[in-house]
C-alpha positions as CSV (number, residue, x, y, z in Angstrom):
1,M,0.0,0.0,0.0
2,G,3.0,2.3,0.2
3,Q,2.0,4.4,3.2
4,D,3.7,7.7,3.6
5,N,5.7,7.7,6.8
6,N,6.7,11.4,6.7
7,P,5.7,13.4,9.7
8,I,2.8,15.7,9.3
9,F,2.8,19.1,10.9
10,S,0.1,21.4,11.9
11,T,-0.9,24.1,9.4
12,F,-0.8,26.4,12.4
13,A,2.8,25.5,13.4
14,D,4.1,29.0,12.7
15,D,1.4,30.6,14.8
16,P,3.0,31.4,18.2
17,E,-0.4,31.5,19.9
18,M,-1.2,28.0,18.7
19,F,2.2,26.4,19.5
20,E,1.5,25.3,23.0
21,L,-2.0,24.1,22.1
22,I,-0.7,22.0,19.2
23,G,1.9,20.5,21.6
24,L,-0.9,19.5,24.0
25,F,-2.9,17.9,21.2
26,I,0.2,15.9,20.0
27,V,0.9,14.7,23.6
28,E,-2.7,13.3,23.8
29,L,-2.5,11.4,20.5
30,P,-0.9,8.2,21.9
31,D,-3.7,7.7,24.3
32,R,-6.3,8.4,21.5
33,I,-4.5,5.9,19.3
34,E,-4.6,3.3,22.0
35,T,-8.3,3.9,22.5
36,I,-8.9,3.5,18.8
37,R,-6.9,0.3,18.6
38,Q,-8.7,-1.2,21.7
39,A,-12.2,-0.2,20.4
40,A,-11.4,-1.7,17.0
41,Q,-10.0,-4.9,18.4
42,Q,-12.8,-5.4,20.8
43,G,-15.6,-4.5,18.4
44,E,-16.7,-1.5,20.4
45,N,-18.4,0.5,17.6
46,D,-19.8,3.1,19.9
47,A,-16.4,3.9,21.5
48,L,-14.8,4.0,18.1
49,K,-17.5,6.3,16.8
50,R,-17.1,8.6,19.8
51,I,-13.3,8.9,19.5
52,A,-13.6,9.4,15.7
53,H,-16.2,12.1,16.2
54,Q,-13.9,13.9,18.7
55,L,-10.9,13.7,16.4
56,R,-13.0,14.8,13.4
57,G,-13.9,18.0,15.2
58,A,-10.6,18.6,17.1
59,A,-7.9,17.8,14.7
60,P,-8.7,20.5,12.1
61,S,-8.8,23.0,15.0
62,Y,-5.2,22.2,15.7
63,G,-4.2,22.3,12.0
64,F,-4.4,18.6,11.2
65,S,-7.2,18.4,8.7
66,A,-6.0,15.1,7.3
67,I,-6.6,13.5,10.7
68,G,-10.0,15.1,10.9
69,E,-10.9,13.8,7.4
70,A,-9.8,10.3,8.2
71,A,-11.7,10.4,11.5
72,G,-14.8,11.6,9.6
73,R,-14.6,8.6,7.3
74,V,-14.5,6.2,10.2
75,E,-17.4,8.0,11.9
76,S,-19.6,8.2,8.9
77,T,-19.0,4.6,8.0
78,L,-19.9,3.4,11.5
79,Q,-23.0,5.7,11.4
80,Q,-24.2,3.8,8.3
81,G,-24.2,0.6,10.5
82,V,-21.2,-0.9,8.9
83,G,-19.3,-3.3,11.1
84,L,-15.7,-2.9,12.1
85,D,-14.7,-5.8,10.0
86,Q,-15.7,-3.7,6.9
87,L,-13.6,-0.7,7.7
88,P,-10.1,-1.8,8.8
89,D,-8.4,0.3,6.1
90,A,-10.1,3.5,7.4
91,V,-9.1,2.7,11.0
92,D,-5.6,1.9,9.9
93,E,-5.4,5.1,8.0
94,L,-6.6,7.1,11.0
95,I,-4.1,5.5,13.3
96,A,-1.2,6.0,10.8
97,L,-2.0,9.7,10.4
98,C,-2.2,10.2,14.2
99,E,1.2,8.4,14.6
100,R,2.7,10.7,12.0
101,A,1.4,13.9,13.6
102,T,4.1,16.0,15.2
103,D,4.7,19.5,16.3
104,A,7.6,21.8,15.3
105,R,9.5,21.1,18.5
106,A,10.0,17.5,17.6
107,A,11.3,18.3,14.1
């Protein structure tokens, strides 16, 4: 599938007022990734839908629109009543994007 492994940076990385907030968002991502993985592995559609909804709204606010878009795909697929077994690629994409997100301090 040739996934891109390059880090993704916030589009607000140059905004000094957003710098600390972006850092806080990045620090929280490992916990969110773990929640996504656990929900997907345990078939907890409601938990996965909830975290996807949160990321869909929050990620673009911190300058990570790609994460928001991927989370939106997971959420909308689950809202259509599709089981987790039918959306592993969308979940994997969301996790991969979250893992690649970084702030300027880490660069």
